[in-house]
N, C-alpha and C positions, 0 to 999 in steps of 0.2 A: 613554934610560932605557924607552923604549917596549916597547921588545923584552924586559924583562924582567918588565914588568909579567904574572902569569899569568890565565888564563880564569876561574878565581873570582874574581881581584880586580879585574880589570875588571867583572865584573858586579855587585860591591857599590859602584863607583865609579858606577855606571851607576841602580844604586839609588838613591845617596845625592844621587845632582843632580836624578832624577827631582819630590821637590818641588818643590824651584827652579825647576825648568823649567816646573813647571806653572803656577806662581804669579806668572811673569816676562811682561814685557812682550812688545813683537816686538826691539826691540836687546837687551836683558837676553838675550834667548834665543837672537841672536848669538854674544854672548858666552861666555855658556854652551858651548853649540857647539865653540866654538873652543879653550877649556878641555880641553874633554872629551875632543877630538881629539887637542889639545897631551901630555894624561896617557898617553891610550890608545893614541896612535899609528892610530886606523884616521883611515880619508875620513871626510869630512862626511857624507857618503849614508847611510853605514852607522852615523853617530853619530844622526842624523836618526830611523833606523828603530828602532833601539837603542832610544832615549827613549821614541818613541811605542809602541814594544809594549807599553811599561812603563805608559806613561801610557796610562790607560780612562779612556772617560768612562761614565758611569755614564748611563742614560734618562733621571734626571731632570733631568740636568746637562742634557741636549741642549735646543737649542733648535727646537721645531715649526713649519715652517713654518703659517699661519696657513689654511684654508681659502680660497680664491679664491671662490667659488658657494657658495651655499646647496645643503639636496640636493633642491629641486622643480627649481634652474636644474639642477643635477648634471643631474636623472632627465631633463628633458627636453633637451638637449645629448646624452647617451648617445642617447635615441632615435633624435633627428637622426643621429649619428655610424652609427647602425644601419641608420639608412634611407640613408645614402648609399654602405653597403657597407663599412663602416668603414676610410673615406677616412684620410689622413693629416690631423692637426692644422691645415697650413698649407692647404692645397684647401678642410678644411672651412672654413674659416674663409672663404674665399670663397665657397663653396654656401649658408651658414645663412639667406643674406635667400632668396633662391629656394626654399629647400626649406620656410622659414617660408611663403612665399606658398601652395606647392603645398600644406602642409600645411592649410592656412587655408581653402582650397578644400573641402579635403576633410571637413575634421568640418563636422557640420551644426551651423546655428547656433541 
C-alpha cells in the first residue's frame, strides 16, 4: 500500500497526525509514528523528521531556563573570567579562589 500513496497524500496524512502527535504522551507518540510508517512506507527517522518540521513550538510555549546567577554575581564572574584571559569554565572554577584573594589585595579597604 505504501508504494501507491502520492506525495501530496503523504503530506496530508502527516498534517493530520501532527495534532495527535503534539498532544500525545511518550508511549503514544511511538504508536503514532509506527502507524505513520506503516501507512506511508517511510523509515521511522524520516517520519520523526516529517512530524517535527510540522510541529513548531512557539516562543511562548518553550520553557526557558531560569538564570543561575543574578546580575551582580554574573558581572563579578565576567570580570574574573576576563582577568584570567577568558579561560575555560573548568579551569576558571579552580582559579576563582586565587583570583578572589588577588582581587581582595588589589582593592583598597
